[in-house]
N, C-alpha and C positions, 0 to 999 in steps of 0.2 A: 425796733429793727427786726425784720424777718430773719430767720435762720434756715439755711439750706445745707443738709448733709449731701455731700457730693463726692464723686470720684472723677478725676479729670479724664479717665478712659471711657466713661459712660456716654454713649450716644444720647441716651434719654436725659442725662444731666445737661449735655450741650444743647439739646432742644429747649429745655427750660431756660437756660442762660441766654440763648438767642432771643427767645420770646421776651424775657425781662429787658434785654437791651433794646429791642425794637419798641417796647412799650415805655421805655424810659424809667423803669423801676429797678434797674440792676444795682444802683448805688444803695438801695434800701435793703439789700440782701447780704447778710453776713454768711460767708461760705465756711462751712465746717468740714474739713477734710475727713474722710472716713476710710475704713478698710472693709468695704462691702465684699463679701466672699460667698460663693454658692454653698460652701460646706461649713466654714467657721463663722458663726454669727458675730457681728459687731454689736454688742449690747447698747452702745451709744445710739446706733441707728434704730435698733429695736424699740427704744424709748419713744421714738417718733413714729415708727412704722413697724407693726408686729411682724411683717414679712422680712424685716431687716434688709431692705433693698433701698438703693438710691434711685432717683432723688426722693428726699423727704423734706418737707418744709414745715416750719412752725411759724404761724402768723404772729403779728405783734400782739394779738389778743390771746395767744397760746393755743390756738386751734392747730392740730397736726394734720397735714395733708400729705398724701403720697400718691404716686403714679404721675408721670409727666403730664398726662392729659388733664388730670384734675388740677395740678399746679398751674399749668398754662391757662386754663379757664379762669382760675382764681386771679392770676395776675392780670389777665385781660379785663375782668370785671373790676378789679381794684383800680386800674388806671383808666377805666372806661374806654378801653382800646378797641381797635378795629379788627383784631385777629379773628374773633368769633362773634359774628352778628347775633343778635338776641332772638331773631325770629326769621321766618320765611325760608325761601329756597337757598338764599345765601348762607344761612346758618348750616343747613344740612350739607351743602357743598363743602363748606369749611371743615365741618366735623368729619366728613367722608375723606377729605384730603389728609386730615390728621391721622385717621385710621390707616390709610394707605402708607403714610410715612412710617408709622409704628410697625406695620406689617413688614415693610422693607427692612427696617432695623432688625426686627426679630429674625427674619430669614438670613440676613448677613451674619448676625451673631451665631445662629445655629450652625451655619456652614463653618465659621471660624472655630467654634468649639469642637466641631467634629475632628479637626486636624490639630488643634493645639491642646486639647484636654483628654482626648480618648487615646488609649493605647493603639499602636499601629495595627495590630491584628484585629481590632474591633472597628476600625474606621470604614466608613461606607461611602465611597466616592459618588455613586449614583444619587444617594440621598443628598449629599452636599451640593452636587450639581443642580438638583431639582430646587434646592433652596435658593441658590444663586440665580437660577433662571427667572425667578420672580422679579429680581431687580433689573433684569435685562429685557423684560417684556415691554413692548411699546404700545 
């Protein structure tokens, strides 16, 4: 069974879990709750991922994978799924859409951190607005 270090609050973990469900491999993944934190490293995660970030997946063969993009590609290949075509324009379109989704997650997280983690006197409204504007563009 594969093992996935996760945090229920992580959008990147949710992305992996949605891919696993779509691909029909979610039952083959043991979920290992973690305490991923930007300052205090969770050494359990660091054993899988030197960055100590989630998601981090250990395959049945013991290979450690991290970053949601890599894990989603792995799950797609494992299940011979349709999420990431192997070649041609369809592959590049799919990978570009994944990069767009990750960029939107990044922008939303940066805006959230601006107001939830920074002291009031250091918050920058215009910067947060610029991050959020990325998700509102059509």
